[in-house]
C-alpha positions as CSV (number, residue, x, y, z in Angstrom):
1,M,13.0,-39.4,-19.9
2,C,9.3,-39.8,-19.2
3,A,9.8,-38.3,-15.8
4,M,11.7,-35.4,-17.3
5,V,8.9,-34.8,-19.9
6,S,6.3,-35.0,-17.1
7,L,8.2,-32.5,-15.0
8,L,8.6,-30.1,-17.9
9,G,5.0,-30.5,-18.7
10,S,4.0,-29.8,-15.1
11,N,6.3,-26.7,-15.0
12,A,4.7,-25.5,-18.2
13,V,1.2,-25.9,-16.7
14,F,2.3,-24.1,-13.5
15,A,3.8,-21.3,-15.5
16,Q,0.7,-20.9,-17.6
17,E,-1.5,-20.8,-14.5
18,A,0.8,-18.3,-12.8
19,E,0.7,-16.1,-16.0
20,L,-3.1,-16.3,-15.9
21,R,-3.3,-15.6,-12.1
22,A,-1.0,-12.6,-12.1
23,P,-3.0,-10.3,-14.4
24,L,-6.2,-11.4,-12.6
25,V,-4.8,-10.3,-9.3
26,K,-3.5,-7.0,-10.7
27,K,-6.7,-6.2,-12.5
28,E,-8.7,-6.8,-9.3
29,A,-6.5,-4.2,-7.4
30,E,-6.7,-1.7,-10.2
31,S,-10.4,-2.2,-10.6
32,L,-11.0,-1.7,-6.9
33,W,-9.0,1.5,-6.9
34,Q,-10.7,2.8,-10.0
35,T,-14.1,1.8,-8.7
36,L,-13.6,3.8,-5.5
37,G,-12.3,6.7,-7.6
38,F,-9.7,7.8,-5.1
39,K,-6.6,9.8,-6.3
40,I,-3.4,10.8,-4.5
41,S,-1.1,13.5,-5.8
42,G,1.4,15.9,-4.4
43,A,4.3,18.3,-4.9
44,T,7.5,19.7,-3.4
45,D,8.8,23.2,-3.8
46,V,12.3,24.6,-2.9
47,T,13.4,28.2,-3.5
48,Y,16.4,30.5,-3.2
49,T,16.1,34.3,-3.2
50,Q,19.0,36.7,-3.4
51,N,18.2,40.3,-2.3
52,F,20.7,42.7,-3.8
53,N,19.9,45.3,-1.1
54,N,21.3,42.8,1.5
55,P,18.8,43.8,4.1
56,S,20.1,43.5,7.6
57,N,16.9,41.9,8.8
58,N,17.3,39.2,6.2
59,V,13.7,39.9,5.0
60,N,12.4,40.6,1.5
61,N,10.1,43.3,2.7
62,M,6.4,43.2,1.7
63,R,6.8,39.7,0.1
64,I,4.5,36.8,1.1
65,F,6.1,33.4,0.6
66,D,9.5,34.4,-0.7
67,T,10.3,36.4,2.5
68,Q,13.7,35.1,3.4
69,A,16.5,37.1,1.8
70,N,19.7,35.3,0.7
71,S,18.5,31.9,1.8
72,F,17.4,28.5,0.6
73,V,13.9,27.7,1.7
74,P,12.0,24.4,1.6
75,Q,8.7,26.1,0.7
76,V,6.3,23.2,0.8
77,A,5.7,19.5,0.6
78,Q,2.1,18.8,-0.3
79,L,-0.2,15.8,-0.4
80,V,-3.7,15.8,-2.0
81,F,-6.2,13.1,-1.2
82,E,-9.4,13.4,-3.3
83,K,-12.2,11.7,-5.0
84,P,-13.5,13.8,-7.9
85,T,-17.2,13.8,-8.7
86,S,-18.8,12.8,-12.0
87,A,-22.2,12.2,-13.5
88,G,-23.3,8.6,-13.1
89,S,-24.3,6.6,-10.1
90,A,-25.1,8.0,-6.7
91,Y,-21.6,7.0,-5.5
92,D,-19.9,8.7,-8.5
93,R,-21.7,12.0,-7.6
94,V,-20.1,12.1,-4.1
95,G,-16.5,13.3,-3.6
96,F,-14.0,15.1,-1.4
97,R,-10.6,16.8,-1.3
98,A,-8.0,17.1,1.5
99,R,-5.0,19.2,0.5
100,L,-2.3,19.1,3.2
101,S,0.8,21.3,3.2
102,W,4.0,21.2,5.2
103,G,6.9,23.8,5.1
104,A,7.7,27.4,5.3
105,Q,4.9,28.4,3.0
106,A,2.4,26.7,5.3
107,R,3.4,29.1,8.1
108,F,1.7,32.0,6.4
109,S,-1.0,30.3,4.5
110,R,-2.1,28.8,7.9
111,A,-1.6,32.1,9.7
112,R,-3.9,33.8,7.2
113,T,-6.6,31.4,8.3
114,N,-8.4,32.3,11.4
115,Y,-8.2,29.5,13.9
116,Q,-8.8,32.2,16.4
117,P,-6.2,35.0,16.8
118,G,-2.6,34.4,17.8
119,N,0.8,34.2,16.3
120,D,1.6,30.6,15.1
121,N,4.7,29.4,13.4
122,A,3.4,25.9,12.9
123,E,4.5,24.6,9.5
124,F,1.4,22.5,8.7
125,D,-1.6,23.8,6.9
126,P,-4.8,21.8,5.9
127,Q,-5.1,24.1,2.9
128,E,-8.3,22.7,1.6
129,I,-10.8,20.3,3.2
130,Y,-14.2,19.9,1.7
131,G,-16.9,17.5,0.6
132,E,-18.6,17.7,-2.8
133,Y,-21.8,16.5,-4.4
134,L,-22.8,16.7,-8.0
135,A,-26.5,17.1,-7.9
136,P,-28.5,15.7,-10.9
137,I,-30.0,19.1,-11.7
138,G,-29.9,20.3,-15.3
139,N,-26.3,20.2,-16.5
140,G,-25.1,19.2,-13.0
141,L,-25.1,21.4,-9.9
142,K,-21.8,21.1,-8.0
143,I,-22.2,21.6,-4.2
144,Q,-19.0,22.0,-2.1
145,V,-19.0,22.4,1.7
146,G,-15.8,23.1,3.7
147,K,-12.6,25.1,3.3
148,I,-11.9,25.8,-0.4
149,H,-9.6,28.0,-2.5
150,T,-11.2,31.4,-3.0
151,L,-13.0,32.5,-6.2
152,V,-11.1,35.8,-6.0
153,G,-8.0,36.5,-8.1
154,L,-5.8,34.9,-10.7
155,E,-2.9,33.8,-8.5
156,Q,-3.0,30.9,-6.1
157,I,-1.3,29.8,-2.9
158,N,0.7,27.1,-4.7
159,S,3.5,28.3,-6.9
160,W,3.0,25.6,-9.6
161,D,-0.5,27.1,-10.3
162,N,1.1,30.5,-11.1
163,Y,3.2,31.9,-13.8
164,N,6.0,33.2,-11.6
165,I,7.9,32.2,-8.4
166,S,6.8,35.2,-6.3
167,R,3.3,36.5,-5.9
168,T,1.8,39.9,-6.7
169,F,1.2,42.4,-3.9
170,M,-2.4,42.3,-5.1
171,F,-2.7,38.6,-4.3
172,G,-0.6,38.4,-1.2
173,L,-1.7,41.6,0.5
174,S,-5.3,42.2,-0.7
175,Q,-7.1,39.0,-1.7
176,A,-8.5,36.1,0.3
177,F,-6.6,32.8,0.1
178,T,-9.4,30.5,1.1
179,T,-13.0,30.6,2.2
180,T,-15.0,28.2,4.5
181,G,-18.7,27.7,3.9
182,I,-20.9,26.4,1.1
183,R,-20.4,27.0,-2.7
184,F,-22.7,26.2,-5.7
185,T,-21.2,25.9,-9.2
186,Y,-23.4,25.4,-12.3
187,P,-22.3,25.1,-16.0
188,I,-25.0,26.9,-18.0
189,N,-23.4,25.7,-21.3
190,K,-20.0,25.1,-22.8
191,Y,-19.5,28.9,-22.9
192,A,-20.6,30.0,-19.4
193,T,-20.3,28.7,-15.8
194,V,-21.5,30.6,-12.6
195,A,-20.6,30.1,-9.0
196,M,-21.8,31.6,-5.7
197,G,-21.4,30.8,-2.1
198,L,-22.0,31.8,1.5
199,V,-18.9,31.7,3.7
200,N,-17.6,32.7,7.1
201,G,-15.4,35.4,5.4
202,W,-11.9,35.8,4.1
203,D,-9.7,33.0,5.4
204,N,-11.9,32.3,8.3
205,I,-12.2,28.7,9.5
206,E,-14.0,30.0,12.6
207,D,-16.1,33.1,12.0
208,N,-14.8,36.3,13.6
209,N,-18.2,38.0,13.7
210,R,-21.9,37.1,13.3
211,G,-22.1,38.0,9.7
212,K,-21.5,35.9,6.5
213,T,-19.9,36.9,3.3
214,F,-21.4,36.3,-0.2
215,E,-19.0,35.2,-2.9
216,W,-19.6,34.9,-6.7
217,G,-17.9,34.2,-9.9
218,V,-18.8,34.1,-13.6
219,F,-16.6,32.2,-16.0
220,L,-17.0,32.9,-19.7
221,T,-15.3,31.2,-22.7
222,P,-16.8,32.8,-25.8
223,H,-13.9,31.6,-28.0
224,D,-11.0,29.1,-27.8
225,R,-8.6,32.0,-27.6
226,L,-10.6,34.3,-25.3
227,S,-11.8,33.8,-21.7
228,A,-13.2,36.2,-19.1
229,T,-13.7,35.7,-15.4
230,F,-15.6,38.1,-13.2
231,Y,-15.6,37.7,-9.4
232,G,-16.4,39.4,-6.1
233,T,-17.3,39.2,-2.5
234,Y,-19.5,41.3,-0.1
235,G,-19.8,41.0,3.7
236,A,-18.6,41.9,7.1
237,E,-14.9,40.9,7.7
238,Q,-13.8,42.8,10.9
239,G,-13.8,40.9,14.2
240,N,-16.0,41.3,17.3
241,G,-12.9,42.4,19.3
242,N,-10.3,39.7,19.1
243,N,-7.8,41.9,17.4
244,I,-7.4,45.1,15.5
245,G,-7.5,45.1,11.7
246,G,-6.6,41.4,11.6
247,F,-3.2,42.1,13.2
248,A,-3.0,39.6,16.1
249,A,-0.4,41.4,18.1
250,A,-2.4,44.6,18.2
251,G,-4.5,43.1,21.0
252,A,-8.1,43.5,21.9
253,C,-10.2,46.4,20.6
254,V,-13.6,48.1,21.3
255,Q,-16.4,46.9,19.1
256,G,-17.6,49.6,16.7
257,T,-14.2,51.4,16.5
258,T,-12.2,51.6,13.3
259,G,-10.8,48.2,12.4
260,C,-13.0,46.5,15.0
261,D,-16.5,47.0,13.5
262,P,-18.3,43.8,12.8
263,T,-21.1,45.7,11.0
264,A,-18.6,47.3,8.5
265,K,-18.9,45.7,5.0
266,R,-16.1,44.9,2.6
267,L,-16.8,45.0,-1.2
268,V,-14.5,43.4,-3.7
269,A,-14.8,43.1,-7.5
270,G,-12.4,42.1,-10.2
271,A,-11.9,40.4,-13.5
272,I,-9.4,38.1,-15.3
273,I,-9.2,38.5,-19.1
274,T,-7.1,35.9,-20.9
275,V,-6.3,36.3,-24.6
276,K,-4.4,33.5,-26.6
277,V,-2.8,35.9,-29.1
278,T,-1.0,33.0,-30.9
279,D,-0.4,29.4,-30.3
280,K,2.7,30.4,-28.3
281,D,1.7,33.8,-26.8
282,T,-0.8,34.6,-24.1
283,L,-1.8,37.9,-22.5
284,V,-3.6,38.1,-19.1
285,F,-5.1,41.2,-17.5
286,E,-6.5,41.5,-14.0
287,P,-8.1,44.7,-12.7
288,Y,-9.1,44.6,-9.1
289,Y,-11.0,46.9,-6.6
290,A,-11.8,46.7,-2.9
291,N,-13.4,49.0,-0.4
292,E,-14.2,48.5,3.3
293,S,-16.0,50.8,5.6
294,N,-14.5,51.9,8.9
295,A,-11.3,50.0,8.3
296,S,-8.6,52.7,7.9
297,A,-7.1,53.8,11.2
298,A,-4.7,56.1,9.3
299,N,-7.6,58.0,7.6
300,F,-9.4,58.2,11.0
301,A,-6.3,59.5,12.8
302,A,-6.0,62.2,10.0
303,G,-9.6,63.3,10.4
304,R,-10.7,61.7,7.1
305,A,-13.5,59.2,6.5
306,P,-12.2,55.8,7.8
307,N,-13.0,53.9,4.6
308,A,-10.2,51.7,3.4
309,R,-9.7,51.3,-0.4
310,W,-7.1,49.1,-2.1
311,N,-7.0,48.4,-5.8
312,G,-4.6,47.5,-8.6
313,I,-4.0,45.9,-12.0
314,G,-1.8,43.0,-13.0
315,T,-0.7,42.2,-16.5
316,Y,1.0,39.0,-17.7
317,Y,2.7,38.0,-21.0
318,I,3.6,34.3,-21.5
319,H,5.6,33.0,-24.4
320,D,6.0,29.2,-24.8
321,F,9.0,28.3,-26.9
322,N,7.8,24.8,-27.5
323,D,5.2,22.2,-26.4
324,Q,4.8,22.6,-22.6
325,M,3.6,19.0,-22.2
326,Q,6.8,17.5,-23.5
327,P,10.3,17.2,-21.9
328,H,12.6,20.2,-22.2
329,A,9.8,22.7,-22.3
330,F,10.9,26.4,-22.2
331,S,8.7,29.4,-21.5
332,Y,9.1,33.1,-20.6
333,R,6.8,35.0,-18.3
334,L,6.7,38.8,-17.8
335,R,4.5,40.3,-15.1
336,G,3.8,43.9,-14.3
337,E,1.7,45.3,-11.5
338,V,0.6,48.5,-9.9
339,W,-1.2,48.3,-6.5
340,E,-2.5,51.0,-4.2
341,D,-3.2,50.8,-0.5
342,A,-5.1,54.1,-0.2
343,G,-6.1,53.5,3.5
344,G,-3.0,51.8,4.8
345,A,-5.2,48.9,5.8
346,R,-3.5,46.0,4.0
347,S,0.2,46.6,3.6
348,C,3.0,46.5,6.3
349,G,0.9,44.5,8.8
350,G,3.5,41.8,9.3
351,G,6.2,41.3,11.9
352,A,9.8,40.1,11.3
353,N,9.5,37.3,13.8
354,V,5.9,36.4,13.1
355,N,4.8,33.6,10.7
356,G,7.8,33.7,8.5
357,A,7.9,37.5,8.1
358,P,5.3,38.2,5.4
359,N,4.2,41.7,4.7
360,V,7.0,43.3,6.8
361,C,8.0,47.0,6.2
362,V,10.6,49.3,7.6
363,N,9.1,51.9,9.9
364,Q,10.1,55.6,9.2
365,P,7.6,56.0,11.0
366,P,4.4,54.5,9.8
367,T,1.8,56.8,8.2
368,N,-0.6,55.9,11.0
369,P,0.9,57.4,14.3
370,A,-2.1,56.1,16.3
371,T,-0.8,52.5,16.1
372,A,2.4,50.9,17.1
373,P,4.7,50.1,14.2
374,G,5.9,46.6,13.6
375,G,8.5,44.8,11.4
376,F,12.0,46.1,11.9
377,F,13.6,49.4,13.0
378,P,16.8,50.3,11.1
379,T,17.8,52.9,13.6
380,G,18.3,52.8,17.4
381,A,18.7,49.3,18.8
382,G,18.1,47.8,15.4
383,V,16.6,44.6,16.7
384,F,13.8,42.4,15.5
385,N,10.3,43.4,16.6
386,G,7.9,40.6,17.3
387,A,4.9,42.9,17.0
388,T,2.9,43.3,13.8
389,G,2.7,46.6,12.0
390,G,0.0,49.2,11.8
391,G,-0.3,49.7,8.1
392,E,1.1,52.1,5.5
393,I,-0.6,54.3,2.9
394,Q,1.4,53.7,-0.3
395,T,1.4,52.9,-4.0
396,V,3.7,50.2,-5.2
397,W,4.6,48.6,-8.5
398,E,6.7,45.7,-9.6
399,V,8.1,44.1,-12.7
400,T,9.0,40.4,-12.7
401,N,10.8,38.4,-15.4
402,T,10.7,34.6,-15.2
403,I,12.3,31.8,-17.3
404,Q,10.8,28.4,-16.8
405,Y,12.4,25.1,-17.9
406,K,10.9,21.7,-17.5
407,P,13.4,18.9,-18.0
408,A,10.4,16.6,-17.7
409,P,6.7,17.4,-17.4
410,S,6.7,16.7,-13.7
411,L,9.9,18.7,-12.9
412,I,9.7,22.5,-13.1
413,T,12.6,24.8,-12.6
414,R,12.4,28.6,-12.7
415,M,14.7,31.6,-12.5
416,E,13.2,35.1,-11.7
417,V,14.4,38.7,-11.5
418,R,12.0,41.1,-9.8
419,H,12.1,44.8,-9.0
420,D,9.8,46.4,-6.4
421,H,9.2,50.1,-6.0
422,S,7.1,52.2,-3.6
423,N,6.4,55.8,-3.0
424,S,7.2,55.2,0.7
425,P,10.5,53.9,2.2
426,V,9.2,50.5,3.2
427,F,12.2,48.4,2.0
428,M,15.6,48.1,3.4
429,N,19.1,48.6,1.9
430,G,21.5,47.2,4.4
431,T,20.4,49.1,7.5
432,V,18.9,52.1,5.7
433,A,15.3,52.5,4.6
434,T,14.7,52.8,0.9
435,N,11.9,52.8,-1.6
436,N,12.9,49.8,-3.8
437,Q,14.4,46.4,-3.8
438,T,15.6,43.9,-6.5
439,T,15.7,40.2,-6.1
440,L,16.9,37.1,-8.0
441,G,15.1,33.9,-7.4
442,F,15.5,30.2,-8.2
443,Q,13.0,27.5,-7.8
444,V,12.7,23.7,-8.3
445,M,9.3,21.9,-8.0
446,Y,8.5,18.3,-8.5
447,L,4.9,17.2,-9.1
448,F,3.6,13.7,-8.7
């Protein structure tokens, strides 16, 4: 009996010691991780798009990431490693971010980045890589150096940061995705923040000329229900002679000629106005304007000034049926957009066999006869063309209706109906060129 009592007593002591040790070990691991301040997050994104035109080239013409018609597409698997900065010790003020993407979406987001010209179907994109320092100046001056998401525009590369499945023409065809350089961000007060930077240019990891581009942003929140962002860039964006107009398959060009003028300047300005009309209803407006000197080969061929202008306006209406942070959250998103490519410098520059077929158009022929068309020919041999296109002067509009349902806060599902219309026959209906297309899209995203 004594032995049994002794044994039970020993077991009780051991159990108590184990209980005491376990939380100590766990707390040490958590404390170390929290002290270092590292964070890991990620997402997956899978889509299906049905094109009711049933294009024979299997391409949703002029789209960016949702390019594959009547097909399931594993868009992206993404991992983000980061250490956010905060006011505090010298260690707290130093941080970084590495956003790594794999999948079909990465083909084009990577291709838009200049790793020196060439067609690349690699499905890996280091979307963001930068270091960060929060300088103890005033309210805290954030300094970022590296490859960063652009200040330009409302929509982003990653679908979960947007209201809809598909992207606007304005974002996909006429705005930068990323910039590489140095950026300074300073919060003046709780109502206003300013940012400015000096970068290689639009989507340039390696500069394509000797110039640098200036970027800026002003972020205002005068009221809880009203915010306004103003943004812009100015600088030389054309290459020294690696390619024409950014279309890699167009080959070398002569410096100083249209589309190959490293002294030509690109000016961009835009705004994002967000109004929280009610607790459940939000309106967003984005007017946008861009102009680049000596960039329109179509205007030059027609004897006009070779300036290229592209501009548009996007409007959004979002209605939340219930709390979006809780399970079973429902919301409706309506988007309308009008976008003009007045110089034919931004649209129809893709190829059906290049980088996942973004920005592909049917050629009937192109409005610029001086350049070889790309994309897909619906007549004649009717085969895929690996070359990229030469641009199309056109005005397009689209209307997109999206229903979003979140079974859980980290699981997002969407259904979308979109109609595109152009004043030029750049889309395809079977094997025939047409001026419109309608698609039905589905999407499942998981965030962790």
